C-alpha positions in Angstrom: 89.1 84.3 72.0 89.1 88.1 71.1 90.0 87.5 68.1 87.2 85.4 67.7 84.1 87.7 69.6 86.2 90.0 66.9 86.0 88.6 64.0 82.1 87.4 64.5 80.7 91.0 65.8 82.6 91.9 62.5 80.1 89.5 60.7 76.9 90.0 62.7 77.7 93.9 62.4 78.1 93.4 58.2 74.7 91.1 58.4 72.7 94.0 60.1 73.7 96.5 57.7 73.2 94.2 54.7 70.0 94.0 56.0 69.5 97.2 56.9 70.4 97.8 53.0 67.3 95.4 52.3 65.0 97.3 54.3 63.7 99.9 52.0 64.7 98.0 48.3 61.9 95.5 48.8 59.2 98.3 50.8 60.0 99.7 47.4 59.6 96.9 45.3 56.2 96.6 47.4 54.5 99.6 46.6 55.5 99.5 42.3 54.4 96.2 42.2 51.8 95.5 45.2 53.8 91.6 45.4 55.4 90.2 47.8 59.7 89.5 48.0 60.6 86.3 48.5 57.0 85.0 50.1 57.0 87.8 52.8 54.8 90.8 52.6 57.0 93.4 54.6 54.4 96.3 55.2 52.3 94.3 57.0 55.0 92.7 59.0 56.4 96.3 59.3 53.0 97.7 60.2 52.1 95.0 63.1 55.4 95.9 64.3 54.7 99.5 65.3 51.0 98.5 66.4 52.9 96.3 69.1 54.8 98.8 70.2 52.1 101.4 70.4 49.7 99.7 71.7 52.6 97.9 74.6 52.1 101.3 76.6 55.0 101.4 78.4 55.9 99.0 78.1 56.2 98.4 74.3 58.0 102.3 74.9 60.6 100.2 76.7 61.7 98.0 74.4 61.7 100.3 71.2 64.3 102.5 72.8 66.4 99.3 73.3 65.9 98.2 69.9 66.4 101.4 69.1 69.9 101.4 70.7 71.3 98.2 68.8 71.2 100.9 65.4 72.6 103.7 66.8 76.6 103.6 66.1 78.4 103.6 69.3 82.0 105.3 69.2 84.0 106.2 72.3 86.0 108.7 71.8 
């Protein structure tokens, strides 16, 4: 069971790393060409996400902090 959990954690960690590498490229593509990437307007989606956190008040701040913890490398020493 531990091997399955480690495999899934590694898979989703790798998938997240790929997505985090694609996001800056899609933003750059949108800025340079003004066109959508794979039918998605990345800049508008990110702007909407930031506005949602901003209008959420304290709740938006808490959710933003919780999401940020997913992207912090947690190393146990």
